All heavy atoms as a GROMACS GRO file, in nm:
protein
  636
    1MET      N    1   1.274  11.411  10.939
    1MET     CA    2   1.132  11.385  10.945
    1MET      C    3   1.085  11.352  10.803
    1MET      O    4   1.132  11.412  10.706
    1MET     CB    5   1.058  11.508  10.998
    1MET     CG    6   0.907  11.493  10.990
    1MET     SD    7   0.808  11.628  11.056
    1MET     CE    8   0.851  11.763  10.952
    2TYR      N    9   0.994  11.262  10.795
    2TYR     CA   10   0.933  11.224  10.668
    2TYR      C   11   0.789  11.271  10.669
    2TYR      O   12   0.712  11.238  10.758
    2TYR     CB   13   0.941  11.072  10.652
    2TYR     CG   14   0.885  11.020  10.523
    2TYR    CD1   15   0.954  11.037  10.404
    2TYR    CD2   16   0.762  10.955  10.520
    2TYR    CE1   17   0.904  10.988  10.285
    2TYR    CE2   18   0.711  10.906  10.402
    2TYR     CZ   19   0.782  10.923  10.284
    2TYR     OH   20   0.731  10.875  10.167
    3TYR      N   21   0.750  11.353  10.568
    3TYR     CA   22   0.614  11.407  10.561
    3TYR      C   23   0.576  11.422  10.415
    3TYR      O   24   0.650  11.483  10.337
    3TYR     CB   25   0.610  11.541  10.634
    3TYR     CG   26   0.476  11.610  10.630
    3TYR    CD1   27   0.367  11.560  10.702
    3TYR    CD2   28   0.459  11.726  10.556
    3TYR    CE1   29   0.245  11.624  10.699
    3TYR    CE2   30   0.336  11.791  10.553
    3TYR     CZ   31   0.229  11.739  10.625
    3TYR     OH   32   0.107  11.803  10.622
    4ARG      N   33   0.462  11.367  10.378
    4ARG     CA   34   0.410  11.375  10.242
    4ARG      C   35   0.514  11.338  10.136
    4ARG      O   36   0.542  11.415  10.044
    4ARG     CB   37   0.351  11.513  10.215
    4ARG     CG   38   0.227  11.539  10.295
    4ARG     CD   39   0.156  11.661  10.246
    4ARG     NE   40   0.031  11.676  10.319
    4ARG     CZ   41  -0.056  11.770  10.295
    4ARG    NH1   42  -0.034  11.858  10.201
    4ARG    NH2   43  -0.168  11.777  10.364
    5ASN      N   44   0.572  11.221  10.153
    5ASN     CA   45   0.669  11.167  10.058
    5ASN      C   46   0.793  11.254  10.042
    5ASN      O   47   0.855  11.257   9.935
    5ASN     CB   48   0.605  11.142   9.922
    5ASN     CG   49   0.498  11.037   9.928
    5ASN    OD1   50   0.512  10.938  10.000
    5ASN    ND2   51   0.390  11.057   9.856
    6GLU      N   52   0.830  11.327  10.145
    6GLU     CA   53   0.946  11.414  10.137
    6GLU      C   54   1.021  11.412  10.270
    6GLU      O   55   0.961  11.398  10.376
    6GLU     CB   56   0.900  11.558  10.107
    6GLU     CG   57   1.007  11.644  10.053
    6GLU     CD   58   0.951  11.766   9.982
    6GLU    OE1   59   0.831  11.771   9.950
    6GLU    OE2   60   1.030  11.858   9.959
    7LEU      N   61   1.152  11.425  10.263
    7LEU     CA   62   1.235  11.430  10.383
    7LEU      C   63   1.265  11.574  10.422
    7LEU      O   64   1.295  11.657  10.336
    7LEU     CB   65   1.367  11.356  10.360
    7LEU     CG   66   1.357  11.205  10.349
    7LEU    CD1   67   1.492  11.147  10.308
    7LEU    CD2   68   1.311  11.144  10.480
    8PHE      N   69   1.258  11.601  10.550
    8PHE     CA   70   1.284  11.734  10.604
    8PHE      C   71   1.390  11.725  10.712
    8PHE      O   72   1.403  11.622  10.779
    8PHE     CB   73   1.157  11.793  10.667
    8PHE     CG   74   1.050  11.828  10.568
    8PHE    CD1   75   0.968  11.730  10.514
    8PHE    CD2   76   1.031  11.959  10.529
    8PHE    CE1   77   0.870  11.761  10.423
    8PHE    CE2   78   0.932  11.992  10.437
    8PHE     CZ   79   0.852  11.893  10.383
    9TYR      N   80   1.466  11.832  10.729
    9TYR     CA   81   1.557  11.839  10.842
    9TYR      C   82   1.518  11.956  10.930
    9TYR      O   83   1.465  12.057  10.884
    9TYR     CB   84   1.704  11.849  10.797
    9TYR     CG   85   1.745  11.982  10.741
    9TYR    CD1   86   1.810  12.077  10.821
    9TYR    CD2   87   1.724  12.014  10.607
    9TYR    CE1   88   1.849  12.199  10.769
    9TYR    CE2   89   1.763  12.136  10.555
    9TYR     CZ   90   1.826  12.228  10.636
    9TYR     OH   91   1.865  12.348  10.585
   10ARG      N   92   1.546  11.942  11.060
   10ARG     CA   93   1.510  12.045  11.156
   10ARG      C   94   1.612  12.158  11.148
   10ARG      O   95   1.728  12.140  11.177
   10ARG     CB   96   1.505  11.989  11.297
   10ARG     CG   97   1.447  12.088  11.396
   10ARG     CD   98   1.450  12.041  11.539
   10ARG     NE   99   1.448  11.896  11.551
   10ARG     CZ  100   1.370  11.830  11.634
   10ARG    NH1  101   1.288  11.894  11.714
   10ARG    NH2  102   1.375  11.699  11.641
   11LEU      N  103   1.564  12.275  11.108
   11LEU     CA  104   1.650  12.391  11.094
   11LEU      C  105   1.669  12.461  11.228
   11LEU      O  106   1.780  12.496  11.266
   11LEU     CB  107   1.590  12.487  10.991
   11LEU     CG  108   1.669  12.610  10.955
   11LEU    CD1  109   1.805  12.573  10.897
   11LEU    CD2  110   1.590  12.695  10.856
   12TYR      N  111   1.558  12.484  11.300
   12TYR     CA  112   1.562  12.551  11.430
   12TYR      C  113   1.456  12.494  11.523
   12TYR      O  114   1.349  12.457  11.478
   12TYR     CB  115   1.533  12.701  11.416
   12TYR     CG  116   1.639  12.780  11.348
   12TYR    CD1  117   1.618  12.832  11.222
   12TYR    CD2  118   1.761  12.804  11.410
   12TYR    CE1  119   1.716  12.905  11.157
   12TYR    CE2  120   1.859  12.877  11.346
   12TYR     CZ  121   1.837  12.927  11.220
   12TYR     OH  122   1.934  13.000  11.157
   13SER      N  123   1.489  12.495  11.651
   13SER     CA  124   1.392  12.468  11.757
   13SER      C  125   1.405  12.579  11.858
   13SER      O  126   1.515  12.626  11.885
   13SER     CB  127   1.420  12.334  11.826
   13SER     OG  128   1.386  12.228  11.743
   14ILE      N  129   1.292  12.620  11.914
   14ILE     CA  130   1.293  12.732  12.007
   14ILE      C  131   1.181  12.716  12.108
   14ILE      O  132   1.084  12.644  12.083
   14ILE     CB  133   1.281  12.866  11.930
   14ILE    CG1  134   1.322  12.983  12.018
   14ILE    CG2  135   1.144  12.884  11.871
   14ILE    CD1  136   1.360  13.106  11.940
   15ASP      N  137   1.192  12.783  12.219
   15ASP     CA  138   1.091  12.780  12.323
   15ASP      C  139   0.956  12.826  12.266
   15ASP      O  140   0.950  12.915  12.182
   15ASP     CB  141   1.134  12.871  12.438
   15ASP     CG  142   1.045  12.854  12.560
   15ASP    OD1  143   0.938  12.919  12.564
   15ASP    OD2  144   1.082  12.774  12.647
   16ILE      N  145   0.851  12.765  12.313
   16ILE     CA  146   0.716  12.792  12.261
   16ILE      C  147   0.674  12.939  12.276
   16ILE      O  148   0.594  12.989  12.198
   16ILE     CB  149   0.612  12.697  12.326
   16ILE    CG1  150   0.480  12.696  12.247
   16ILE    CG2  151   0.589  12.732  12.471
   16ILE    CD1  152   0.488  12.625  12.117
   17LYS      N  153   0.734  13.010  12.371
   17LYS     CA  154   0.696  13.151  12.390
   17LYS      C  155   0.735  13.238  12.271
   17LYS      O  156   0.683  13.347  12.254
   17LYS     CB  157   0.755  13.207  12.520
   17LYS     CG  158   0.904  13.220  12.521
   17LYS     CD  159   0.954  13.271  12.655
   17LYS     CE  160   1.105  13.276  12.656
   17LYS     NZ  161   1.156  13.319  12.785
   18HIS      N  162   0.825  13.187  12.184
   18HIS     CA  163   0.866  13.261  12.064
   18HIS      C  164   0.801  13.206  11.938
   18HIS      O  165   0.848  13.230  11.827
   18HIS     CB  166   1.018  13.257  12.050
   18HIS     CG  167   1.091  13.324  12.161
   18HIS    ND1  168   1.080  13.458  12.188
   18HIS    CD2  169   1.173  13.272  12.255
   18HIS    CE1  170   1.155  13.488  12.292
   18HIS    NE2  171   1.211  13.375  12.336
   19ARG      N  172   0.691  13.134  11.952
   19ARG     CA  173   0.628  13.068  11.837
   19ARG      C  174   0.583  13.166  11.730
   19ARG      O  175   0.591  13.136  11.611
   19ARG     CB  176   0.513  12.980  11.882
   19ARG     CG  177   0.394  13.051  11.938
   19ARG     CD  178   0.291  12.953  11.993
   19ARG     NE  179   0.184  13.021  12.063
   19ARG     CZ  180   0.190  13.060  12.188
   19ARG    NH1  181   0.299  13.040  12.259
   19ARG    NH2  182   0.088  13.122  12.245
   20ALA      N  183   0.539  13.285  11.767
   20ALA     CA  184   0.495  13.382  11.666
   20ALA      C  185   0.611  13.426  11.578
   20ALA      O  186   0.596  13.438  11.456
   20ALA     CB  187   0.431  13.504  11.733
   21ARG      N  188   0.727  13.448  11.638
   21ARG     CA  189   0.847  13.485  11.563
   21ARG      C  190   0.890  13.371  11.473
   21ARG      O  191   0.928  13.392  11.359
   21ARG     CB  192   0.962  13.521  11.658
   21ARG     CG  193   0.945  13.652  11.723
   21ARG     CD  194   1.000  13.761  11.631
   21ARG     NE  195   0.891  13.853  11.604
   21ARG     CZ  196   0.877  13.925  11.494
   21ARG    NH1  197   0.964  13.919  11.400
   21ARG    NH2  198   0.775  14.004  11.478
   22LEU      N  199   0.884  13.248  11.524
   22LEU     CA  200   0.922  13.131  11.445
   22LEU      C  201   0.827  13.116  11.326
   22LEU      O  202   0.870  13.090  11.214
   22LEU     CB  203   0.921  13.004  11.531
   22LEU     CG  204   0.965  12.880  11.456
   22LEU    CD1  205   1.091  12.822  11.520
   22LEU    CD2  206   0.855  12.777  11.453
   23TYR      N  207   0.699  13.136  11.349
   23TYR     CA  208   0.601  13.127  11.242
   23TYR      C  209   0.628  13.234  11.136
   23TYR      O  210   0.623  13.208  11.016
   23TYR     CB  211   0.460  13.141  11.298
   23TYR     CG  212   0.354  13.132  11.191
   23TYR    CD1  213   0.320  13.010  11.133
   23TYR    CD2  214   0.290  13.247  11.144
   23TYR    CE1  215   0.225  13.002  11.032
   23TYR    CE2  216   0.195  13.240  11.044
   23TYR     CZ  217   0.162  13.118  10.989
   23TYR     OH  218   0.070  13.110  10.890
   24HIS      N  219   0.659  13.354  11.178
   24HIS     CA  220   0.690  13.464  11.086
   24HIS      C  221   0.812  13.428  11.000
   24HIS      O  222   0.812  13.447  10.878
   24HIS     CB  223   0.715  13.592  11.165
   24HIS     CG  224   0.752  13.710  11.082
   24HIS    ND1  225   0.663  13.775  11.001
   24HIS    CD2  226   0.870  13.773  11.068
   24HIS    CE1  227   0.725  13.874  10.939
   24HIS    NE2  228   0.851  13.875  10.978
   25TYR      N  229   0.914  13.375  11.063
   25TYR     CA  230   1.034  13.334  10.993
   25TYR      C  231   1.003  13.220  10.895
   25TYR      O  232   1.050  13.219  10.781
   25TYR     CB  233   1.141  13.290  11.094
   25TYR     CG  234   1.270  13.247  11.033
   25TYR    CD1  235   1.357  13.340  10.975
   25TYR    CD2  236   1.307  13.113  11.034
   25TYR    CE1  237   1.477  13.299  10.920
   25TYR    CE2  238   1.428  13.073  10.979
   25TYR     CZ  239   1.512  13.166  10.923
   25TYR     OH  240   1.631  13.124  10.869
   26ALA      N  241   0.922  13.124  10.938
   26ALA     CA  242   0.884  13.012  10.852
   26ALA      C  243   0.808  13.062  10.728
   26ALA      O  244   0.828  13.009  10.618
   26ALA     CB  245   0.799  12.912  10.930
   27CYS      N  246   0.725  13.163  10.745
   27CYS     CA  247   0.653  13.220  10.631
   27CYS      C  248   0.750  13.280  10.530
   27CYS      O  249   0.730  13.267  10.408
   27CYS     CB  250   0.553  13.325  10.678
   27CYS     SG  251   0.410  13.254  10.761
   28LYS      N  252   0.855  13.346  10.578
   28LYS     CA  253   0.957  13.400  10.487
   28LYS      C  254   1.027  13.288  10.411
   28LYS      O  255   1.047  13.297  10.291
   28LYS     CB  256   1.060  13.482  10.565
   28LYS     CG  257   1.009  13.616  10.611
   28LYS     CD  258   1.119  13.693  10.679
   28LYS     CE  259   1.071  13.829  10.725
   28LYS     NZ  260   1.179  13.907  10.786
   29LEU      N  261   1.066  13.183  10.482
   29LEU     CA  262   1.132  13.070  10.418
   29LEU      C  263   1.040  13.001  10.318
   29LEU      O  264   1.085  12.953  10.214
   29LEU     CB  265   1.179  12.969  10.522
   29LEU     CG  266   1.298  13.005  10.607
   29LEU    CD1  267   1.327  12.893  10.706
   29LEU    CD2  268   1.420  13.032  10.521
   30ALA      N  269   0.913  12.994  10.349
   30ALA     CA  270   0.817  12.922  10.265
   30ALA      C  271   0.797  12.988  10.129
   30ALA      O  272   0.743  12.924  10.038
   30ALA     CB  273   0.683  12.909  10.337
   31GLN      N  274   0.843  13.110  10.112
   31GLN     CA  275   0.833  13.175   9.981
   31GLN      C  276   0.923  13.105   9.879
   31GLN      O  277   0.897  13.112   9.759
   31GLN     CB  278   0.871  13.322   9.992
   31GLN     CG  279   0.772  13.403  10.073
   31GLN     CD  280   0.817  13.546  10.093
   31GLN    OE1  281   0.916  13.590  10.039
   31GLN    NE2  282   0.742  13.619  10.175
   32HIS      N  283   1.028  13.036   9.928
   32HIS     CA  284   1.123  12.972   9.837
   32HIS      C  285   1.147  12.825   9.868
   32HIS      O  286   1.210  12.756   9.789
   32HIS     CB  287   1.258  13.044   9.842
   32HIS     CG  288   1.246  13.190   9.811
   32HIS    ND1  289   1.225  13.238   9.685
   32HIS    CD2  290   1.249  13.298   9.892
   32HIS    CE1  291   1.216  13.369   9.688
   32HIS    NE2  292   1.232  13.408   9.813
   33ASP      N  293   1.100  12.778   9.983
   33ASP     CA  294   1.130  12.643  10.028
   33ASP      C  295   1.004  12.574  10.077
   33ASP      O  296   0.907  12.639  10.114
   33ASP     CB  297   1.230  12.646  10.145
   33ASP     CG  298   1.361  12.710  10.107
   33ASP    OD1  299   1.422  12.665  10.009
   33ASP    OD2  300   1.403  12.805  10.175
   34ASN      N  301   1.008  12.441  10.079
   34ASN     CA  302   0.902  12.363  10.142
   34ASN      C  303   0.935  12.357  10.290
   34ASN      O  304   1.041  12.309  10.329
   34ASN     CB  305   0.895  12.223  10.084
   34ASN     CG  306   0.849  12.225   9.940
   34ASN    OD1  307   0.778  12.315   9.899
   34ASN    ND2  308   0.888  12.126   9.864
   35VAL      N  309   0.843  12.407  10.372
   35VAL     CA  310   0.867  12.423  10.516
   35VAL      C  311   0.753  12.358  10.594
   35VAL      O  312   0.637  12.366  10.553
   35VAL     CB  313   0.875  12.573  10.551
   35VAL    CG1  314   0.890  12.594  10.700
   35VAL    CG2  315   0.990  12.640  10.478
   36VAL      N  316   0.788  12.298  10.707
   36VAL     CA  317   0.690  12.244  10.801
   36VAL      C  318   0.722  12.302  10.938
   36VAL      O  319   0.839  12.311  10.976
   36VAL     CB  320   0.695  12.090  10.807
   36VAL    CG1  321   0.604  12.036  10.916
   36VAL    CG2  322   0.658  12.030  10.673
   37VAL      N  323   0.620  12.342  11.011
   37VAL     CA  324   0.636  12.389  11.148
   37VAL      C  325   0.568  12.288  11.240
   37VAL      O  326   0.454  12.249  11.215
   37VAL     CB  327   0.573  12.529  11.169
   37VAL    CG1  328   0.579  12.571  11.314
   37VAL    CG2  329   0.642  12.632  11.080
   38THR      N  330   0.640  12.245  11.343
   38THR     CA  331   0.584  12.154  11.442
   38THR      C  332   0.591  12.221  11.579
   38THR      O  333   0.674  12.309  11.601
   38THR     CB  334   0.659  12.020  11.446
   38THR    OG1  335   0.796  12.042  11.478
   38THR    CG2  336   0.646  11.946  11.314
   39ALA      N  337   0.503  12.177  11.669
   39ALA     CA  338   0.501  12.235  11.803
   39ALA      C  339   0.465  12.128  11.906
   39ALA      O  340   0.387  12.037  11.878
   39ALA     CB  341   0.401  12.350  11.810
   40THR      N  342   0.523  12.144  12.024
   40THR     CA  343   0.486  12.064  12.140
   40THR      C  344   0.439  12.163  12.247
   40THR      O  345   0.429  12.283  12.220
   40THR     CB  346   0.605  11.983  12.194
   40THR    OG1  347   0.703  12.073  12.247
   40THR    CG2  348   0.666  11.895  12.085
   41ASP      N  349   0.417  12.116  12.366
   41ASP     CA  350   0.376  12.206  12.474
   41ASP      C  351   0.487  12.303  12.515
   41ASP      O  352   0.459  12.409  12.570
   41ASP     CB  353   0.333  12.126  12.598
   41ASP     CG  354   0.203  12.050  12.574
   41ASP    OD1  355   0.127  12.089  12.483
   41ASP    OD2  356   0.179  11.953  12.648
   42VAL      N  357   0.612  12.268  12.488
   42VAL     CA  358   0.724  12.350  12.536
   42VAL      C  359   0.813  12.408  12.426
   42VAL      O  360   0.891  12.499  12.452
   42VAL     CB  361   0.812  12.270  12.634
   42VAL    CG1  362   0.736  12.238  12.760
   42VAL    CG2  363   0.866  12.146  12.571
   43SER      N  364   0.804  12.357  12.303
   43SER     CA  365   0.892  12.408  12.198
   43SER      C  366   0.823  12.400  12.061
   43SER      O  367   0.721  12.336  12.045
   43SER     CB  368   1.022  12.328  12.194
   43SER     OG  369   0.997  12.197  12.152
   44CYS      N  370   0.884  12.468  11.965
   44CYS     CA  371   0.837  12.459  11.827
   44CYS      C  372   0.960  12.455  11.736
   44CYS      O  373   1.068  12.502  11.772
   44CYS     CB  374   0.743  12.572  11.792
   44CYS     SG  375   0.799  12.735  11.832
   45SER      N  376   0.941  12.399  11.616
   45SER     CA  377   1.053  12.378  11.525
   45SER      C  378   1.014  12.411  11.382
   45SER      O  379   0.899  12.399  11.343
   45SER     CB  380   1.097  12.231  11.528
   45SER     OG  381   1.139  12.193  11.656
   46ILE      N  382   1.115  12.453  11.306
   46ILE     CA  383   1.103  12.472  11.162
   46ILE      C  384   1.179  12.358  11.096
   46ILE      O  385   1.294  12.331  11.129
   46ILE     CB  386   1.164  12.605  11.114
   46ILE    CG1  387   1.087  12.723  11.171
   46ILE    CG2  388   1.167  12.612  10.961
   46ILE    CD1  389   1.147  12.857  11.134
   47TRP      N  390   1.113  12.294  11.001
   47TRP     CA  391   1.173  12.186  10.923
   47TRP      C  392   1.175  12.230  10.777
   47TRP      O  393   1.077  12.283  10.727
   47TRP     CB  394   1.091  12.059  10.935
   47TRP     CG  395   1.076  12.007  11.075
   47TRP    CD1  396   0.994  12.056  11.171
   47TRP    CD2  397   1.144  11.896  11.132
   47TRP    NE1  398   1.007  11.982  11.286
   47TRP    CE2  399   1.098  11.882  11.264
   47TRP    CE3  400   1.239  11.806  11.084
   47TRP    CZ2  401   1.144  11.782  11.348
   47TRP    CZ3  402   1.284  11.706  11.168
   47TRP    CH2  403   1.237  11.695  11.298
   48VAL      N  404   1.286  12.207  10.707
   48VAL     CA  405   1.301  12.246  10.567
   48VAL      C  406   1.326  12.120  10.484
   48VAL      O  407   1.403  12.033  10.524
   48VAL     CB  408   1.418  12.345  10.550
   48VAL    CG1  409   1.438  12.381  10.403
   48VAL    CG2  410   1.394  12.471  10.631
   49SER      N  411   1.262  12.114  10.369
   49SER     CA  412   1.278  11.999  10.280
   49SER      C  413   1.423  11.987  10.234
   49SER      O  414   1.489  12.086  10.204
   49SER     CB  415   1.189  12.017  10.158
   49SER     OG  416   1.222  11.920  10.060
   50LEU      N  417   1.469  11.864  10.227
   50LEU     CA  418   1.604  11.840  10.175
   50LEU      C  419   1.614  11.872  10.026
   50LEU      O  420   1.723  11.888   9.972
   50LEU     CB  421   1.646  11.695  10.201
   50LEU     CG  422   1.668  11.660  10.348
   50LEU    CD1  423   1.700  11.512  10.361
   50LEU    CD2  424   1.778  11.744  10.409
   51ARG      N  425   1.500  11.882   9.959
   51ARG     CA  426   1.497  11.919   9.816
   51ARG      C  427   1.491  12.070   9.794
   51ARG      O  428   1.500  12.115   9.681
   51ARG     CB  429   1.376  11.857   9.748
   51ARG     CG  430   1.377  11.708   9.746
   51ARG     CD  431   1.254  11.659   9.674
   51ARG     NE  432   1.236  11.516   9.694
   51ARG     CZ  433   1.133  11.449   9.650
   51ARG    NH1  434   1.038  11.510   9.584
   51ARG    NH2  435   1.124  11.320   9.671
   52SER      N  436   1.474  12.146   9.898
   52SER     CA  437   1.457  12.290   9.886
   52SER      C  438   1.583  12.357   9.831
   52SER      O  439   1.693  12.316   9.864
   52SER     CB  440   1.422  12.353  10.020
   52SER     OG  441   1.298  12.308  10.064
   53PRO      N  442   1.565  12.461   9.751
   53PRO     CA  443   1.681  12.532   9.695
   53PRO      C  444   1.776  12.583   9.803
   53PRO      O  445   1.897  12.574   9.788
   53PRO     CB  446   1.618  12.649   9.618
   53PRO     CG  447   1.479  12.606   9.590
   53PRO     CD  448   1.438  12.516   9.702
   54SER      N  449   1.726  12.634   9.912
   54SER     CA  450   1.812  12.686  10.018
   54SER      C  451   1.892  12.575  10.084
   54SER      O  452   2.008  12.593  10.118
   54SER     CB  453   1.732  12.760  10.124
   54SER     OG  454   1.677  12.877  10.071
   55ALA      N  455   1.830  12.460  10.103
   55ALA     CA  456   1.900  12.347  10.164
   55ALA      C  457   2.013  12.300  10.072
   55ALA      O  458   2.124  12.272  10.118
   55ALA     CB  459   1.804  12.234  10.193
   56ILE      N  460   1.985  12.293   9.945
   56ILE     CA  461   2.086  12.249   9.848
   56ILE      C  462   2.201  12.350   9.843
   56ILE      O  463   2.318  12.314   9.850
   56ILE     CB  464   2.024  12.228   9.710
   56ILE    CG1  465   1.925  12.112   9.715
   56ILE    CG2  466   2.132  12.204   9.604
   56ILE    CD1  467   1.834  12.102   9.595
   57ALA      N  468   2.167  12.478   9.833
   57ALA     CA  469   2.269  12.582   9.825
   57ALA      C  470   2.351  12.589   9.954
   57ALA      O  471   2.472  12.609   9.950
   57ALA     CB  472   2.205  12.718   9.797
   58THR      N  473   2.286  12.571  10.068
   58THR     CA  474   2.357  12.573  10.195
   58THR      C  475   2.455  12.458  10.201
   58THR      O  476   2.570  12.473  10.245
   58THR     CB  477   2.258  12.566  10.313
   58THR    OG1  478   2.173  12.681  10.306
   58THR    CG2  479   2.332  12.567  10.446
   59ASN      N  480   2.413  12.341  10.157
   59ASN     CA  481   2.502  12.226  10.157
   59ASN      C  482   2.620  12.245  10.064
   59ASN      O  483   2.728  12.194  10.087
   59ASN     CB  484   2.426  12.099  10.121
   59ASN     CG  485   2.335  12.054  10.233
   59ASN    OD1  486   2.358  12.084  10.350
   59ASN    ND2  487   2.231  11.982  10.199
   60LEU      N  488   2.601  12.319   9.958
   60LEU     CA  489   2.709  12.346   9.864
   60LEU      C  490   2.788  12.470   9.903
   60LEU      O  491   2.880  12.509   9.834
   60LEU     CB  492   2.653  12.363   9.721
   60LEU     CG  493   2.586  12.240   9.662
   60LEU    CD1  494   2.523  12.275   9.527
   60LEU    CD2  495   2.685  12.126   9.648
   61ARG      N  496   2.748  12.535  10.012
   61ARG     CA  497   2.813  12.656  10.064
   61ARG      C  498   2.805  12.774   9.967
   61ARG      O  499   2.887  12.862   9.969
   61ARG     CB  500   2.959  12.630  10.101
   61ARG     CG  501   2.978  12.523  10.204
   61ARG     CD  502   2.941  12.577  10.342
   61ARG     NE  503   2.974  12.478  10.442
   61ARG     CZ  504   2.893  12.439  10.537
   61ARG    NH1  505   2.774  12.492  10.546
   61ARG    NH2  506   2.929  12.351  10.626
   62GLU      N  507   2.703  12.773   9.882
   62GLU     CA  508   2.684  12.885   9.789
   62GLU      C  509   2.616  13.002   9.858
   62GLU      O  510   2.630  13.116   9.816
   62GLU     CB  511   2.600  12.841   9.669
   62GLU     CG  512   2.671  12.739   9.582
   62GLU     CD  513   2.582  12.687   9.472
   62GLU    OE1  514   2.468  12.733   9.459
   62GLU    OE2  515   2.628  12.598   9.398
   63GLN      N  516   2.538  12.974   9.960
   63GLN     CA  517   2.468  13.079  10.032
   63GLN      C  518   2.433  13.028  10.170
   63GLN      O  519   2.439  12.909  10.196
   63GLN     CB  520   2.341  13.124   9.960
   63GLN     CG  521   2.228  13.023   9.969
   63GLN     CD  522   2.102  13.071   9.899
   63GLN    OE1  523   2.109  13.129   9.794
   63GLN    NE2  524   1.989  13.047   9.959
   64GLU      N  525   2.398  13.117  10.259
   64GLU     CA  526   2.353  13.079  10.391
   64GLU      C  527   2.207  13.116  10.406
   64GLU      O  528   2.160  13.214  10.348
   64GLU     CB  529   2.434  13.150  10.498
   64GLU     CG  530   2.579  13.105  10.501
   64GLU     CD  531   2.656  13.172  10.612
   64GLU    OE1  532   2.593  13.227  10.705
   64GLU    OE2  533   2.779  13.169  10.606
   65LEU      N  534   2.135  13.038  10.483
   65LEU     CA  535   1.997  13.071  10.513
   65LEU      C  536   1.993  13.194  10.602
   65LEU      O  537   2.085  13.216  10.681
   65LEU     CB  538   1.928  12.954  10.584
   65LEU     CG  539   1.901  12.832  10.499
   65LEU    CD1  540   1.854  12.717  10.587
   65LEU    CD2  541   1.798  12.861  10.394
   66PRO      N  542   1.889  13.276  10.594
   66PRO     CA  543   1.876  13.389  10.685
   66PRO      C  544   1.878  13.339  10.829
   66PRO      O  545   1.824  13.232  10.858
   66PRO     CB  546   1.741  13.450  10.650
   66PRO     CG  547   1.691  13.379  10.532
   66PRO     CD  548   1.776  13.260  10.506
   67LEU      N  549   1.940  13.414  10.916
   67LEU     CA  550   1.950  13.372  11.055
   67LEU      C  551   1.820  13.396  11.130
   67LEU      O  552   1.770  13.507  11.133
   67LEU     CB  553   2.064  13.444  11.124
   67LEU     CG  554   2.204  13.415  11.069
   67LEU    CD1  555   2.307  13.500  11.140
   67LEU    CD2  556   2.237  13.267  11.084
   68PHE      N  557   1.770  13.292  11.193
   68PHE     CA  558   1.648  13.304  11.271
   68PHE      C  559   1.669  13.396  11.390
   68PHE      O  560   1.582  13.476  11.424
   68PHE     CB  561   1.600  13.167  11.318
   68PHE     CG  562   1.484  13.177  11.413
   68PHE    CD1  563   1.361  13.223  11.368
   68PHE    CD2  564   1.498  13.145  11.546
   68PHE    CE1  565   1.254  13.234  11.454
   68PHE    CE2  566   1.392  13.156  11.633
   68PHE     CZ  567   1.270  13.200  11.587
   69LEU      N  568   1.786  13.389  11.455
   69LEU     CA  569   1.810  13.472  11.572
   69LEU      C  570   1.806  13.620  11.537
   69LEU      O  571   1.759  13.702  11.615
   69LEU     CB  572   1.943  13.434  11.638
   69LEU     CG  573   1.946  13.295  11.699
   69LEU    CD1  574   2.083  13.267  11.759
   69LEU    CD2  575   1.838  13.277  11.803
   70GLU      N  576   1.852  13.656  11.418
   70GLU     CA  577   1.843  13.796  11.374
   70GLU      C  578   1.696  13.836  11.358
   70GLU      O  579   1.656  13.945  11.395
   70GLU     CB  580   1.917  13.816  11.242
   70GLU     CG  581   2.067  13.809  11.257
   70GLU     CD  582   2.139  13.820  11.123
   70GLU    OE1  583   2.072  13.840  11.018
   70GLU    OE2  584   2.262  13.807  11.125
   71CYS      N  585   1.615  13.747  11.302
   71CYS     CA  586   1.472  13.772  11.287
   71CYS      C  587   1.407  13.788  11.423
   71CYS      O  588   1.325  13.875  11.444
   71CYS     CB  589   1.409  13.659  11.208
   71CYS     SG  590   1.234  13.679  11.173
   72LEU      N  591   1.447  13.704  11.516
   72LEU     CA  592   1.394  13.710  11.652
   72LEU      C  593   1.431  13.842  11.718
   72LEU      O  594   1.347  13.907  11.780
   72LEU     CB  595   1.446  13.592  11.735
   72LEU     CG  596   1.401  13.584  11.880
   72LEU    CD1  597   1.250  13.564  11.887
   72LEU    CD2  598   1.473  13.472  11.951
   73GLU      N  599   1.556  13.884  11.705
   73GLU     CA  600   1.602  14.009  11.766
   73GLU      C  601   1.528  14.129  11.707
   73GLU      O  602   1.497  14.223  11.777
   73GLU     CB  603   1.753  14.024  11.749
   73GLU     CG  604   1.831  13.926  11.835
   73GLU     CD  605   1.978  13.921  11.801
   73GLU    OE1  606   2.021  13.996  11.711
   73GLU    OE2  607   2.050  13.842  11.863
   74ASP      N  608   1.501  14.126  11.576
   74ASP     CA  609   1.427  14.235  11.513
   74ASP      C  610   1.291  14.254  11.578
   74ASP      O  611   1.243  14.364  11.596
   74ASP     CB  612   1.408  14.210  11.363
   74ASP     CG  613   1.538  14.223  11.286
   74ASP    OD1  614   1.634  14.281  11.340
   74ASP    OD2  615   1.544  14.174  11.171
   75GLY      N  616   1.227  14.145  11.615
   75GLY     CA  617   1.094  14.152  11.675
   75GLY      C  618   1.096  14.195  11.820
   75GLY      O  619   0.995  14.236  11.875
   76LEU      N  620   1.211  14.187  11.885
   76LEU     CA  621   1.220  14.222  12.027
   76LEU      C  622   1.256  14.368  12.048
   76LEU      O  623   1.250  14.416  12.160
   76LEU     CB  624   1.324  14.132  12.096
   76LEU     CG  625   1.292  13.983  12.096
   76LEU    CD1  626   1.407  13.906  12.161
   76LEU    CD2  627   1.163  13.953  12.169
   77GLU      N  628   1.293  14.438  11.944
   77GLU     CA  629   1.330  14.579  11.958
   77GLU      C  630   1.211  14.668  11.969
   77GLU      O  631   1.104  14.643  11.934
   77GLU     CB  632   1.416  14.621  11.839
   77GLU     CG  633   1.547  14.548  11.835
   77GLU     CD  634   1.627  14.583  11.712
   77GLU    OE1  635   1.576  14.653  11.621
   77GLU    OE2  636   1.741  14.540  11.705
   0.00000   0.00000   0.00000
């Protein structure tokens, strides 16, 4: 996706019923990365800038991004 002169890649997509969890996770990522959240009637997605430190480090295999599913499971307990 191209937004505000920057390229983003879709990190996660999930059913719209989990949008609050996705938003919470996006807020955590946004502390260190440029993040965009998009939504349709049935799903929502997190997009991360290709220039973001986490995207660069992930591509170089220096670190992994926090797992969204773990964040989701934490909220369901």
